[in-house]
C-alpha positions in Angstrom: 83.9 149.8 135.2 85.1 146.3 134.3 88.7 145.2 134.4 90.6 145.8 131.2 91.9 142.9 129.2 94.0 143.0 126.1 95.4 139.8 124.5 97.3 139.6 121.2 98.8 136.6 119.4 100.4 135.9 116.1 98.2 133.7 113.9 100.6 133.7 110.9 103.8 135.3 109.8 102.0 138.6 109.1 98.7 138.1 111.0 97.5 139.0 114.5 94.4 138.3 116.5 93.7 140.7 119.4 90.9 140.7 121.9 89.9 143.7 124.1 87.5 144.1 126.9 86.9 146.6 129.7 88.2 150.2 129.9 91.9 150.4 129.2 93.7 152.5 131.7 97.2 153.9 131.5 98.9 150.7 133.0 97.0 148.3 130.7 97.6 150.5 127.7 101.3 150.6 128.3 101.4 146.8 128.6 99.2 146.4 125.5 101.4 148.6 123.4 104.5 146.7 124.6 103.0 143.4 123.8 101.7 144.5 120.4 105.1 145.9 119.4 106.7 142.7 120.4 104.2 140.5 118.5 104.5 142.8 115.4 108.3 142.5 115.2 109.3 141.7 111.6 105.8 142.0 110.2 105.2 143.6 106.8 101.9 144.1 105.0 100.2 142.4 107.8 96.6 142.2 109.0 94.9 142.0 112.3 91.6 140.6 113.5 90.5 142.6 116.5 87.6 141.4 118.6 85.7 143.6 121.0 84.6 141.5 124.0 82.8 144.3 125.8 85.4 147.0 125.6 84.7 150.6 126.8 86.3 153.8 125.7 89.8 154.1 127.1 90.5 156.3 130.1 92.1 159.7 129.8 95.3 158.1 131.2 95.3 155.5 128.5 94.8 158.1 125.8 97.8 159.9 127.3 99.9 156.8 126.9 98.8 156.5 123.3 99.9 160.1 122.6 103.2 159.5 124.3 103.8 156.5 122.1 102.4 158.1 118.9 105.6 157.6 116.8 105.7 153.9 117.8 102.0 153.4 117.1 102.4 155.0 113.6 105.3 152.8 112.8 103.3 149.7 113.9 100.4 150.9 111.6 102.8 151.0 108.7 103.4 147.3 109.2 99.7 146.6 108.7 97.6 146.9 105.6 94.2 146.1 107.1 92.3 145.4 110.3 89.0 143.6 110.7 87.3 144.9 113.8 84.4 142.8 115.2 82.4 145.2 117.3 78.8 146.4 117.9 79.9 149.6 119.7 78.8 152.5 117.5 81.6 154.8 118.9 84.2 152.3 118.0 82.7 151.8 114.6 82.8 155.6 113.9 86.4 155.9 115.2 87.5 153.0 113.0 85.9 154.6 110.0 87.6 157.9 110.6 91.0 156.2 111.3 90.7 154.2 108.1 89.9 157.4 106.1 92.8 159.4 107.6 95.6 156.8 107.2 96.5 156.1 103.6 97.4 152.5 102.8 95.6 151.2 106.0 92.0 149.9 105.9 89.8 149.1 108.9 86.5 147.4 108.3 83.9 146.7 111.1 82.0 143.4 111.2 79.3 142.0 113.3 80.8 138.5 113.5 84.2 136.9 113.6 83.5 134.6 110.6 82.8 137.5 108.2 85.8 139.4 109.5 88.1 136.4 109.0 86.7 135.8 105.5 87.5 139.4 104.5 91.0 139.1 105.8 91.6 135.8 104.0 90.2 137.2 100.8 92.4 140.3 101.0 95.5 138.1 101.8 94.8 135.8 98.8 94.3 138.8 96.5 97.6 140.4 97.5 
């Protein structure tokens, strides 16, 4: 198992860019959610570009952290309108499709390359 990595940065007033790699464990997930919450402070109708750089499914401990922070995560999702997810992982693509279907007002689209993902986000921003 490779070491987990999560990095997020604001790229605009209501835009984020996040990269993930490795298998998130409980400690990394806790730090990731704290960082994400901090970066999203004050955002409304935002978007996120998420890039999979060799991520694996999170550990059971990481999923437990997500469940413990469920209300906080749902509040953060309400600050976003869309996420463009660059990944080739079929499990991540399926999970993103399900998440997008179950969360009204939030859209996730999967892309094979960063340029296409960024173009979709820019188009959606300009149309809003």
